[in-house]
N, CA, C and O atoms as a Tinker XYZ file with bonds, in Angstrom:
   464  protein
     1  N      5.264000   -1.988000  -17.027000    73     2
     2  CA     5.960000   -1.498000  -15.845000    64     1     3
     3  C      6.641000   -0.166000  -16.167000    63     2     4     5
     4  O      7.161000    0.044000  -17.263000    81     3
     5  N      6.618000    0.694000  -15.202000    73     3     6
     6  CA     7.122000    2.048000  -15.346000    64     5     7
     7  C      8.643000    2.082000  -15.136000    63     6     8     9
     8  O      9.144000    1.569000  -14.135000    81     7
     9  N      9.368000    2.680000  -16.072000    73     7    10
    10  CA    10.838000    2.738000  -16.001000    64     9    11
    11  C     11.313000    3.549000  -14.790000    63    10    12    13
    12  O     12.347000    3.234000  -14.202000    81    11
    13  N     10.568000    4.581000  -14.419000    73    11    14
    14  CA    10.950000    5.374000  -13.243000    64    13    15
    15  C     10.867000    4.526000  -11.967000    63    14    16    17
    16  O     11.683000    4.680000  -11.058000    81    15
    17  N      9.884000    3.641000  -11.908000    73    15    18
    18  CA     9.753000    2.745000  -10.757000    64    17    19
    19  C     10.916000    1.751000  -10.749000    63    18    20    21
    20  O     11.499000    1.478000   -9.700000    81    19
    21  N     11.245000    1.219000  -11.913000    73    19    22
    22  CA    12.385000    0.312000  -12.010000    64    21    23
    23  C     13.657000    1.006000  -11.536000    63    22    24    25
    24  O     14.436000    0.420000  -10.783000    81    23
    25  N     13.875000    2.230000  -11.961000    73    23    26
    26  CA    15.047000    2.994000  -11.524000    64    25    27
    27  C     15.035000    3.237000  -10.017000    63    26    28    29
    28  O     16.075000    3.167000   -9.363000    81    27
    29  N     13.853000    3.524000   -9.469000    73    27    30
    30  CA    13.719000    3.740000   -8.026000    64    29    31
    31  C     14.144000    2.483000   -7.266000    63    30    32    33
    32  O     14.895000    2.557000   -6.293000    81    31
    33  N     13.656000    1.339000   -7.720000    73    31    34
    34  CA    13.988000    0.071000   -7.061000    64    33    35
    35  C     15.484000   -0.207000   -7.166000    63    34    36    37
    36  O     16.128000   -0.557000   -6.177000    81    35
    37  N     16.033000   -0.050000   -8.370000    73    35    38
    38  CA    17.448000   -0.351000   -8.587000    64    37    39
    39  C     18.380000    0.596000   -7.843000    63    38    40    41
    40  O     19.519000    0.233000   -7.550000    81    39
    41  N     17.915000    1.802000   -7.532000    73    39    42
    42  CA    18.765000    2.753000   -6.813000    64    41    43
    43  C     18.568000    2.681000   -5.297000    63    42    44    45
    44  O     19.219000    3.412000   -4.550000    81    43
    45  N     17.680000    1.811000   -4.850000    73    43    46
    46  CA    17.433000    1.635000   -3.411000    64    45    47
    47  C     18.534000    0.773000   -2.792000    63    46    48    49
    48  O     19.269000    0.083000   -3.498000    81    47
    49  N     18.634000    0.824000   -1.485000    73    47    50
    50  CA    19.619000    0.013000   -0.764000    64    49    51
    51  C     19.427000   -1.456000   -1.109000    63    50    52    53
    52  O     18.299000   -1.934000   -1.237000    81    51
    53  N     20.541000   -2.168000   -1.259000    73    51    54
    54  CA    20.486000   -3.591000   -1.610000    64    53    55
    55  C     19.576000   -4.381000   -0.667000    63    54    56    57
    56  O     18.856000   -5.278000   -1.105000    81    55
    57  N     19.607000   -4.054000    0.605000    73    55    58
    58  CA    18.819000   -4.795000    1.593000    64    57    59
    59  C     17.307000   -4.602000    1.411000    63    58    60    61
    60  O     16.516000   -5.388000    1.931000    81    59
    61  N     16.909000   -3.568000    0.680000    73    59    62
    62  CA    15.482000   -3.286000    0.491000    64    61    63
    63  C     14.973000   -3.664000   -0.898000    63    62    64    65
    64  O     13.766000   -3.783000   -1.104000    81    63
    65  N     15.880000   -3.853000   -1.845000    73    63    66
    66  CA    15.466000   -4.131000   -3.223000    64    65    67
    67  C     14.611000   -5.385000   -3.345000    63    66    68    69
    68  O     13.630000   -5.389000   -4.089000    81    67
    69  N     14.963000   -6.445000   -2.631000    73    67    70
    70  CA    14.195000   -7.689000   -2.731000    64    69    71
    71  C     12.751000   -7.480000   -2.264000    63    70    72    73
    72  O     11.820000   -8.015000   -2.864000    81    71
    73  N     12.570000   -6.710000   -1.206000    73    71    74
    74  CA    11.219000   -6.424000   -0.704000    64    73    75
    75  C     10.435000   -5.640000   -1.752000    63    74    76    77
    76  O      9.280000   -5.961000   -2.033000    81    75
    77  N     11.060000   -4.612000   -2.333000    73    75    78
    78  CA    10.401000   -3.793000   -3.352000    64    77    79
    79  C      9.991000   -4.626000   -4.565000    63    78    80    81
    80  O      8.873000   -4.497000   -5.065000    81    79
    81  N     10.896000   -5.476000   -5.033000    73    79    82
    82  CA    10.615000   -6.325000   -6.196000    64    81    83
    83  C      9.456000   -7.270000   -5.897000    63    82    84    85
    84  O      8.565000   -7.442000   -6.728000    81    83
    85  N      9.463000   -7.878000   -4.725000    73    83    86
    86  CA     8.393000   -8.821000   -4.367000    64    85    87
    87  C      7.052000   -8.115000   -4.207000    63    86    88    89
    88  O      6.022000   -8.649000   -4.620000    81    87
    89  N      7.049000   -6.929000   -3.615000    73    87    90
    90  CA     5.797000   -6.177000   -3.488000    64    89    91
    91  C      5.260000   -5.795000   -4.872000    63    90    92    93
    92  O      4.060000   -5.895000   -5.130000    81    91
    93  N      6.140000   -5.369000   -5.734000    73    91    94
    94  CA     5.737000   -5.000000   -7.104000    64    93    95
    95  C      5.102000   -6.194000   -7.810000    63    94    96    97
    96  O      4.040000   -6.067000   -8.421000    81    95
    97  N      5.747000   -7.343000   -7.727000    73    95    98
    98  CA     5.203000   -8.560000   -8.345000    64    97    99
    99  C      3.852000   -8.927000   -7.729000    63    98   100   101
   100  O      2.918000   -9.293000   -8.442000    81    99
   101  N      3.756000   -8.827000   -6.418000    73    99   102
   102  CA     2.521000   -9.172000   -5.727000    64   101   103
   103  C      1.377000   -8.257000   -6.158000    63   102   104   105
   104  O      0.269000   -8.724000   -6.424000    81   103
   105  N      1.645000   -6.971000   -6.225000    73   103   106
   106  CA     0.610000   -6.019000   -6.636000    64   105   107
   107  C      0.091000   -6.372000   -8.030000    63   106   108   109
   108  O     -1.119000   -6.410000   -8.250000    81   107
   109  N      0.998000   -6.631000   -8.969000    73   107   110
   110  CA     0.567000   -6.974000  -10.330000    64   109   111
   111  C     -0.105000   -8.341000  -10.405000    63   110   112   113
   112  O     -0.942000   -8.559000  -11.280000    81   111
   113  N      0.239000   -9.264000   -9.513000    73   111   114
   114  CA    -0.445000  -10.562000   -9.534000    64   113   115
   115  C     -1.877000  -10.434000   -9.016000    63   114   116   117
   116  O     -2.762000  -11.166000   -9.458000    81   115
   117  N     -2.108000   -9.523000   -8.095000    73   115   118
   118  CA    -3.446000   -9.302000   -7.545000    64   117   119
   119  C     -4.271000   -8.399000   -8.458000    63   118   120   121
   120  O     -5.463000   -8.626000   -8.665000    81   119
   121  N     -3.617000   -7.374000   -8.999000    73   119   122
   122  CA    -4.293000   -6.368000   -9.824000    64   121   123
   123  C     -3.534000   -6.242000  -11.148000    63   122   124   125
   124  O     -2.776000   -5.291000  -11.335000    81   123
   125  N     -3.731000   -7.190000  -12.067000    73   123   126
   126  CA    -2.965000   -7.179000  -13.322000    64   125   127
   127  C     -3.128000   -5.902000  -14.140000    63   126   128   129
   128  O     -2.233000   -5.529000  -14.899000    81   127
   129  N     -4.265000   -5.235000  -13.986000    73   127   130
   130  CA    -4.513000   -4.002000  -14.732000    64   129   131
   131  C     -4.113000   -2.743000  -13.962000    63   130   132   133
   132  O     -4.483000   -1.635000  -14.351000    81   131
   133  N     -3.361000   -2.906000  -12.873000    73   131   134
   134  CA    -2.934000   -1.747000  -12.084000    64   133   135
   135  C     -2.075000   -0.812000  -12.931000    63   134   136   137
   136  O     -1.262000   -1.249000  -13.745000    81   135
   137  N     -2.279000    0.478000  -12.716000    73   135   138
   138  CA    -1.436000    1.495000  -13.354000    64   137   139
   139  C     -0.284000    1.770000  -12.392000    63   138   140   141
   140  O     -0.498000    2.160000  -11.244000    81   139
   141  N      0.923000    1.563000  -12.870000    73   139   142
   142  CA     2.105000    1.833000  -12.055000    64   141   143
   143  C      2.603000    3.217000  -12.434000    63   142   144   145
   144  O      2.944000    3.479000  -13.588000    81   143
   145  N      2.639000    4.088000  -11.452000    73   143   146
   146  CA     3.039000    5.477000  -11.681000    64   145   147
   147  C      4.206000    5.827000  -10.757000    63   146   148   149
   148  O      4.461000    5.145000   -9.764000    81   147
   149  N      4.892000    6.883000  -11.103000    73   147   150
   150  CA     5.924000    7.412000  -10.213000    64   149   151
   151  C      5.545000    8.856000   -9.931000    63   150   152   153
   152  O      5.706000    9.737000  -10.775000    81   151
   153  N      5.040000    9.076000   -8.728000    73   151   154
   154  CA     4.672000   10.438000   -8.335000    64   153   155
   155  C      4.920000   10.614000   -6.852000    63   154   156   157
   156  O      4.938000    9.647000   -6.091000    81   155
   157  N      5.108000   11.847000   -6.453000    73   155   158
   158  CA     5.453000   12.166000   -5.063000    64   157   159
   159  C      6.729000   11.444000   -4.641000    63   158   160   161
   160  O      6.888000   11.082000   -3.475000    81   159
   161  N      7.641000   11.236000   -5.598000    73   159   162
   162  CA     8.939000   10.598000   -5.356000    64   161   163
   163  C      8.820000    9.150000   -4.910000    63   162   164   165
   164  O      9.656000    8.670000   -4.144000    81   163
   165  N      7.792000    8.445000   -5.377000    73   163   166
   166  CA     7.598000    7.037000   -5.020000    64   165   167
   167  C      6.708000    6.329000   -6.029000    63   166   168   169
   168  O      5.951000    6.978000   -6.751000    81   167
   169  N      6.792000    4.998000   -6.085000    73   167   170
   170  CA     5.872000    4.227000   -6.925000    64   169   171
   171  C      4.461000    4.241000   -6.322000    63   170   172   173
   172  O      4.270000    4.009000   -5.129000    81   171
   173  N      3.490000    4.518000   -7.183000    73   171   174
   174  CA     2.089000    4.572000   -6.764000    64   173   175
   175  C      1.291000    3.672000   -7.698000    63   174   176   177
   176  O      1.511000    3.669000   -8.909000    81   175
   177  N      0.369000    2.913000   -7.132000    73   175   178
   178  CA    -0.437000    1.963000   -7.906000    64   177   179
   179  C     -1.903000    2.363000   -7.846000    63   178   180   181
   180  O     -2.424000    2.750000   -6.800000    81   179
   181  N     -2.558000    2.257000   -9.014000    73   179   182
   182  CA    -3.948000    2.699000   -9.112000    64   181   183
   183  C     -4.734000    1.823000  -10.069000    63   182   184   185
   184  O     -4.175000    1.162000  -10.945000    81   183
   185  N     -6.025000    1.835000   -9.882000    73   183   186
   186  CA    -6.960000    1.344000  -10.891000    64   185   187
   187  C     -7.715000    2.610000  -11.288000    63   186   188   189
   188  O     -7.151000    3.463000  -11.973000    81   187
   189  N     -8.962000    2.755000  -10.882000    73   187   190
   190  CA    -9.657000    4.036000  -11.096000    64   189   191
   191  C     -9.113000    5.104000  -10.154000    63   190   192   193
   192  O     -9.111000    6.292000  -10.479000    81   191
   193  N     -8.653000    4.670000   -8.987000    73   191   194
   194  CA    -8.095000    5.574000   -7.968000    64   193   195
   195  C     -6.795000    4.967000   -7.445000    63   194   196   197
   196  O     -6.583000    3.758000   -7.537000    81   195
   197  N     -5.938000    5.810000   -6.900000    73   195   198
   198  CA    -4.726000    5.318000   -6.247000    64   197   199
   199  C     -5.146000    4.440000   -5.069000    63   198   200   201
   200  O     -6.023000    4.814000   -4.290000    81   199
   201  N     -4.510000    3.260000   -4.943000    73   199   202
   202  CA    -4.852000    2.401000   -3.800000    64   201   203
   203  C     -3.664000    2.104000   -2.900000    63   202   204   205
   204  O     -3.859000    1.838000   -1.714000    81   203
   205  N     -2.420000    2.138000   -3.426000    73   203   206
   206  CA    -1.271000    1.916000   -2.544000    64   205   207
   207  C     -0.007000    2.515000   -3.155000    63   206   208   209
   208  O      0.038000    2.864000   -4.335000    81   207
   209  N      1.007000    2.620000   -2.319000    73   207   210
   210  CA     2.327000    3.078000   -2.765000    64   209   211
   211  C      3.385000    2.296000   -2.006000    63   210   212   213
   212  O      3.119000    1.706000   -0.959000    81   211
   213  N      4.593000    2.307000   -2.560000    73   211   214
   214  CA     5.739000    1.729000   -1.853000    64   213   215
   215  C      6.822000    2.799000   -1.776000    63   214   216   217
   216  O      6.978000    3.617000   -2.683000    81   215
   217  N      7.558000    2.774000   -0.684000    73   215   218
   218  CA     8.560000    3.806000   -0.436000    64   217   219
   219  C      9.627000    3.219000    0.487000    63   218   220   221
   220  O      9.330000    2.387000    1.344000    81   219
   221  N     10.850000    3.654000    0.304000    73   219   222
   222  CA    11.915000    3.188000    1.189000    64   221   223
   223  C     12.207000    4.214000    2.267000    63   222   224   225
   224  O     12.057000    5.420000    2.069000    81   223
   225  N     12.629000    3.701000    3.415000    73   223   226
   226  CA    13.202000    4.523000    4.468000    64   225   227
   227  C     14.610000    3.958000    4.675000    63   226   228   229
   228  O     15.034000    3.103000    3.898000    81   227
   229  N     15.324000    4.392000    5.662000    73   227   230
   230  CA    16.683000    3.882000    5.870000    64   229   231
   231  C     16.717000    2.382000    6.125000    63   230   232   233
   232  O     17.619000    1.694000    5.646000    81   231
   233  N     15.742000    1.865000    6.876000    73   231   234
   234  CA    15.786000    0.460000    7.282000    64   233   235
   235  C     14.604000   -0.375000    6.794000    63   234   236   237
   236  O     14.622000   -1.598000    6.938000    81   235
   237  N     13.585000    0.250000    6.226000    73   235   238
   238  CA    12.354000   -0.453000    5.895000    64   237   239
   239  C     11.833000   -0.075000    4.518000    63   238   240   241
   240  O     12.288000    0.876000    3.883000    81   239
   241  N     10.860000   -0.862000    4.091000    73   239   242
   242  CA    10.025000   -0.490000    2.953000    64   241   243
   243  C      8.653000   -0.198000    3.537000    63   242   244   245
   244  O      8.112000   -0.984000    4.315000    81   243
   245  N      8.114000    0.917000    3.160000    73   243   246
   246  CA     6.789000    1.308000    3.600000    64   245   247
   247  C      5.800000    0.968000    2.502000    63   246   248   249
   248  O      5.986000    1.359000    1.350000    81   247
   249  N      4.760000    0.249000    2.853000    73   247   250
   250  CA     3.643000   -0.009000    1.950000    64   249   251
   251  C      2.499000    0.839000    2.479000    63   250   252   253
   252  O      1.963000    0.585000    3.558000    81   251
   253  N      2.137000    1.842000    1.705000    73   251   254
   254  CA     1.092000    2.766000    2.138000    64   253   255
   255  C     -0.222000    2.502000    1.437000    63   254   256   257
   256  O     -0.261000    2.032000    0.300000    81   255
   257  N     -1.295000    2.813000    2.138000    73   255   258
   258  CA    -2.640000    2.632000    1.610000    64   257   259
   259  C     -3.356000    3.979000    1.597000    63   258   260   261
   260  O     -3.312000    4.729000    2.572000    81   259
   261  N     -4.012000    4.272000    0.486000    73   259   262
   262  CA    -4.696000    5.550000    0.341000    64   261   263
   263  C     -6.029000    5.597000    1.075000    63   262   264   265
   264  O     -6.504000    6.682000    1.412000    81   263
   265  N     -6.633000    4.463000    1.325000    73   263   266
   266  CA    -7.878000    4.406000    2.085000    64   265   267
   267  C     -7.759000    3.253000    3.079000    63   266   268   269
   268  O     -8.367000    2.196000    2.907000    81   267
   269  N     -6.974000    3.478000    4.107000    73   267   270
   270  CA    -6.629000    2.413000    5.051000    64   269   271
   271  C     -7.841000    1.863000    5.803000    63   270   272   273
   272  O     -7.776000    0.755000    6.335000    81   271
   273  N     -8.930000    2.604000    5.858000    73   271   274
   274  CA   -10.107000    2.146000    6.605000    64   273   275
   275  C    -10.748000    0.916000    5.974000    63   274   276   277
   276  O    -11.511000    0.214000    6.637000    81   275
   277  N    -10.450000    0.644000    4.702000    73   275   278
   278  CA   -10.978000   -0.545000    4.027000    64   277   279
   279  C    -10.301000   -1.822000    4.528000    63   278   280   281
   280  O    -10.819000   -2.921000    4.328000    81   279
   281  N     -9.160000   -1.679000    5.170000    73   279   282
   282  CA    -8.335000   -2.834000    5.523000    64   281   283
   283  C     -8.635000   -3.290000    6.947000    63   282   284   285
   284  O     -8.498000   -2.531000    7.907000    81   283
   285  N     -9.045000   -4.544000    7.056000    73   283   286
   286  CA    -9.291000   -5.114000    8.384000    64   285   287
   287  C     -8.138000   -6.027000    8.809000    63   286   288   289
   288  O     -7.884000   -6.188000   10.003000    81   287
   289  N     -7.439000   -6.626000    7.837000    73   287   290
   290  CA    -6.310000   -7.505000    8.130000    64   289   291
   291  C     -5.162000   -6.682000    8.715000    63   290   292   293
   292  O     -4.730000   -5.692000    8.126000    81   291
   293  N     -4.688000   -7.097000    9.856000    73   291   294
   294  CA    -3.551000   -6.439000   10.522000    64   293   295
   295  C     -3.737000   -4.939000   10.717000    63   294   296   297
   296  O     -2.766000   -4.184000   10.666000    81   295
   297  N     -4.953000   -4.506000   10.936000    73   295   298
   298  CA    -5.253000   -3.089000   11.162000    64   297   299
   299  C     -4.362000   -2.524000   12.283000    63   298   300   301
   300  O     -3.973000   -1.357000   12.239000    81   299
   301  N     -4.045000   -3.353000   13.277000    73   299   302
   302  CA    -3.239000   -2.901000   14.415000    64   301   303
   303  C     -1.784000   -2.590000   14.031000    63   302   304   305
   304  O     -1.074000   -1.933000   14.793000    81   303
   305  N     -1.340000   -3.053000   12.866000    73   303   306
   306  CA     0.031000   -2.780000   12.425000    64   305   307
   307  C      0.141000   -1.542000   11.537000    63   306   308   309
   308  O      1.243000   -1.089000   11.225000    81   307
   309  N     -0.994000   -1.006000   11.137000    73   307   310
   310  CA    -0.990000    0.153000   10.253000    64   309   311
   311  C     -0.653000    1.388000   11.076000    63   310   312   313
   312  O     -1.257000    1.650000   12.116000    81   311
   313  N      0.331000    2.141000   10.582000    73   311   314
   314  CA     0.846000    3.308000   11.304000    64   313   315
   315  C      0.496000    4.595000   10.578000    63   314   316   317
   316  O      0.102000    4.585000    9.412000    81   315
   317  N      0.645000    5.692000   11.285000    73   315   318
   318  CA     0.476000    7.007000   10.699000    64   317   319
   319  C     -0.677000    7.760000   11.321000    63   318   320   321
   320  O     -1.443000    7.220000   12.119000    81   319
   321  N     -0.782000    9.019000   10.938000    73   319   322
   322  CA    -1.815000    9.886000   11.492000    64   321   323
   323  C     -2.667000   10.532000   10.408000    63   322   324   325
   324  O     -3.514000   11.376000   10.698000    81   323
   325  N     -2.442000   10.135000    9.159000    73   323   326
   326  CA    -3.197000   10.724000    8.062000    64   325   327
   327  C     -4.678000   10.421000    8.157000    63   326   328   329
   328  O     -5.080000    9.393000    8.701000    81   327
   329  N     -5.489000   11.329000    7.622000    73   327   330
   330  CA    -6.938000   11.174000    7.656000    64   329   331
   331  C     -7.379000    9.918000    6.897000    63   330   332   333
   332  O     -8.254000    9.187000    7.360000    81   331
   333  N     -6.771000    9.668000    5.730000    73   331   334
   334  CA    -7.139000    8.477000    4.962000    64   333   335
   335  C     -5.921000    7.630000    4.592000    63   334   336   337
   336  O     -6.056000    6.428000    4.359000    81   335
   337  N     -4.735000    8.239000    4.533000    73   335   338
   338  CA    -3.521000    7.500000    4.148000    64   337   339
   339  C     -2.732000    7.062000    5.379000    63   338   340   341
   340  O     -2.435000    7.855000    6.273000    81   339
   341  N     -2.404000    5.768000    5.390000    73   339   342
   342  CA    -1.552000    5.224000    6.449000    64   341   343
   343  C     -0.682000    4.134000    5.846000    63   342   344   345
   344  O     -0.830000    3.820000    4.665000    81   343
   345  N      0.222000    3.547000    6.624000    73   343   346
   346  CA     1.198000    2.604000    6.061000    64   345   347
   347  C      1.569000    1.487000    7.034000    63   346   348   349
   348  O      1.267000    1.530000    8.227000    81   347
   349  N      2.229000    0.499000    6.470000    73   347   350
   350  CA     2.801000   -0.598000    7.237000    64   349   351
   351  C      4.274000   -0.690000    6.831000    63   350   352   353
   352  O      4.608000   -0.493000    5.663000    81   351
   353  N      5.144000   -0.985000    7.777000    73   351   354
   354  CA     6.575000   -1.083000    7.493000    64   353   355
   355  C      7.004000   -2.533000    7.397000    63   354   356   357
   356  O      6.606000   -3.371000    8.207000    81   355
   357  N      7.823000   -2.818000    6.395000    73   355   358
   358  CA     8.348000   -4.164000    6.184000    64   357   359
   359  C      9.867000   -4.105000    6.227000    63   358   360   361
   360  O     10.477000   -3.273000    5.555000    81   359
   361  N     10.478000   -4.980000    7.010000    73   359   362
   362  CA    11.938000   -4.982000    7.107000    64   361   363
   363  C     12.565000   -6.215000    6.481000    63   362   364   365
   364  O     13.789000   -6.319000    6.407000    81   363
   365  N     11.727000   -7.163000    6.024000    73   363   366
   366  CA    12.241000   -8.369000    5.379000    64   365   367
   367  C     11.211000   -8.933000    4.424000    63   366   368   369
   368  O     10.008000   -8.754000    4.619000    81   367
   369  N     11.684000   -9.620000    3.383000    73   367   370
   370  CA    10.783000  -10.169000    2.380000    64   369   371
   371  C      9.852000  -11.228000    2.980000    63   370   372   373
   372  O      8.739000  -11.418000    2.491000    81   371
   373  N     10.295000  -11.912000    4.025000    73   371   374
   374  CA     9.476000  -12.929000    4.671000    64   373   375
   375  C      8.217000  -12.354000    5.316000    63   374   376   377
   376  O      7.241000  -13.076000    5.520000    81   375
   377  N      8.233000  -11.074000    5.636000    73   375   378
   378  CA     7.072000  -10.435000    6.258000    64   377   379
   379  C      5.899000  -10.288000    5.285000    63   378   380   381
   380  O      4.759000  -10.127000    5.722000    81   379
   381  N      6.155000  -10.339000    3.995000    73   379   382
   382  CA     5.081000  -10.196000    3.008000    64   381   383
   383  C      4.052000  -11.302000    3.205000    63   382   384   385
   384  O      2.852000  -11.027000    3.223000    81   383
   385  N      4.491000  -12.528000    3.351000    73   383   386
   386  CA     3.565000  -13.642000    3.585000    64   385   387
   387  C      3.100000  -13.656000    5.043000    63   386   388   389
   388  O      1.916000  -13.839000    5.323000    81   387
   389  N      4.035000  -13.465000    5.955000    73   387   390
   390  CA     3.745000  -13.544000    7.387000    64   389   391
   391  C      2.665000  -12.543000    7.807000    63   390   392   393
   392  O      1.810000  -12.861000    8.634000    81   391
   393  N      2.702000  -11.341000    7.241000    73   391   394
   394  CA     1.758000  -10.283000    7.625000    64   393   395
   395  C      0.539000  -10.217000    6.711000    63   394   396   397
   396  O     -0.251000   -9.276000    6.790000    81   395
   397  N      0.387000  -11.214000    5.845000    73   395   398
   398  CA    -0.768000  -11.296000    4.950000    64   397   399
   399  C     -0.944000  -10.042000    4.085000    63   398   400   401
   400  O     -2.049000   -9.519000    3.940000    81   399
   401  N      0.166000   -9.577000    3.518000    73   399   402
   402  CA     0.141000   -8.376000    2.683000    64   401   403
   403  C     -0.775000   -8.571000    1.477000    63   402   404   405
   404  O     -1.446000   -7.631000    1.052000    81   403
   405  N     -0.808000   -9.777000    0.925000    73   403   406
   406  CA    -1.696000  -10.041000   -0.213000    64   405   407
   407  C     -3.143000   -9.721000    0.144000    63   406   408   409
   408  O     -3.849000   -9.067000   -0.625000    81   407
   409  N     -3.573000  -10.176000    1.290000    73   407   410
   410  CA    -4.945000   -9.934000    1.737000    64   409   411
   411  C     -5.192000   -8.433000    1.962000    63   410   412   413
   412  O     -6.269000   -7.924000    1.651000    81   411
   413  N     -4.194000   -7.738000    2.500000    73   411   414
   414  CA    -4.332000   -6.295000    2.740000    64   413   415
   415  C     -4.507000   -5.539000    1.424000    63   414   416   417
   416  O     -5.327000   -4.625000    1.338000    81   415
   417  N     -3.741000   -5.917000    0.403000    73   415   418
   418  CA    -3.854000   -5.266000   -0.903000    64   417   419
   419  C     -5.218000   -5.566000   -1.518000    63   418   420   421
   420  O     -5.843000   -4.680000   -2.100000    81   419
   421  N     -5.680000   -6.806000   -1.393000    73   419   422
   422  CA    -7.007000   -7.163000   -1.910000    64   421   423
   423  C     -8.092000   -6.310000   -1.252000    63   422   424   425
   424  O     -9.027000   -5.871000   -1.921000    81   423
   425  N     -7.974000   -6.081000    0.025000    73   423   426
   426  CA    -8.943000   -5.244000    0.731000    64   425   427
   427  C     -8.831000   -3.787000    0.284000    63   426   428   429
   428  O     -9.838000   -3.084000    0.200000    81   427
   429  N     -7.616000   -3.335000    0.000000    73   427   430
   430  CA    -7.402000   -1.936000   -0.389000    64   429   431
   431  C     -8.032000   -1.592000   -1.742000    63   430   432   433
   432  O     -8.388000   -0.440000   -1.989000    81   431
   433  N     -8.170000   -2.596000   -2.621000    73   431   434
   434  CA    -8.713000   -2.297000   -3.956000    64   433   435
   435  C    -10.224000   -2.450000   -4.055000    63   434   436   437
   436  O    -10.808000   -2.141000   -5.093000    81   435
   437  N    -10.855000   -2.915000   -3.005000    73   435   438
   438  CA   -12.313000   -3.065000   -3.026000    64   437   439
   439  C    -12.982000   -1.702000   -3.034000    63   438   440   441
   440  O    -12.558000   -0.772000   -2.347000    81   439
   441  N    -14.032000   -1.611000   -3.826000    73   439   442
   442  CA   -14.799000   -0.369000   -3.892000    64   441   443
   443  C    -16.034000   -0.491000   -3.027000    63   442   444   445
   444  O    -16.615000   -1.572000   -2.930000    81   443
   445  N    -16.441000    0.588000   -2.403000    73   443   446
   446  CA   -17.615000    0.545000   -1.524000    64   445   447
   447  C    -18.834000   -0.033000   -2.252000    63   446   448   449
   448  O    -19.118000    0.324000   -3.396000    81   447
   449  N    -19.540000   -0.924000   -1.572000    73   447   450
   450  CA   -20.758000   -1.494000   -2.122000    64   449   451
   451  C    -20.564000   -2.600000   -3.135000    63   450   452   453
   452  O    -21.531000   -3.049000   -3.751000    81   451
   453  N    -19.316000   -3.055000   -3.321000    73   451   454
   454  CA   -19.073000   -4.131000   -4.280000    64   453   455
   455  C    -18.199000   -5.203000   -3.638000    63   454   456   457
   456  O    -17.658000   -5.006000   -2.550000    81   455
   457  N    -18.067000   -6.315000   -4.306000    73   455   458
   458  CA   -17.149000   -7.358000   -3.859000    64   457   459
   459  C    -15.877000   -7.326000   -4.666000    63   458   460   461
   460  O    -15.045000   -8.226000   -4.548000    81   459
   461  N    -15.710000   -6.310000   -5.481000    73   459   462
   462  CA   -14.511000   -6.183000   -6.322000    64   461   463
   463  C    -13.465000   -5.385000   -5.595000    63   462   464
   464  O    -12.378000   -5.162000   -6.127000    81   463
């Protein structure tokens, strides 16, 4: 785990820290070999390519996807106008299970033409 990411989480608002910690754990449980980086002022997760990031706003945690078109689960909740990058906002730790975030991350790491 990256110390800069740990510092980012610990310096975030108390109301958002639990969401950040749970997302971090979830990402590593799905992708144990994920590279955790701190770039663009946020935690970024990658395998061969960046696949997601987490970021705080005043009231939410944003879980962003670098290739959102791969995601079919809760596609209607994905926000943004980026050509390939878009995000979903989480305001409570309970939304991680409720919104099937695990499934969304699994879809985000799949490579074209494979089941991985």
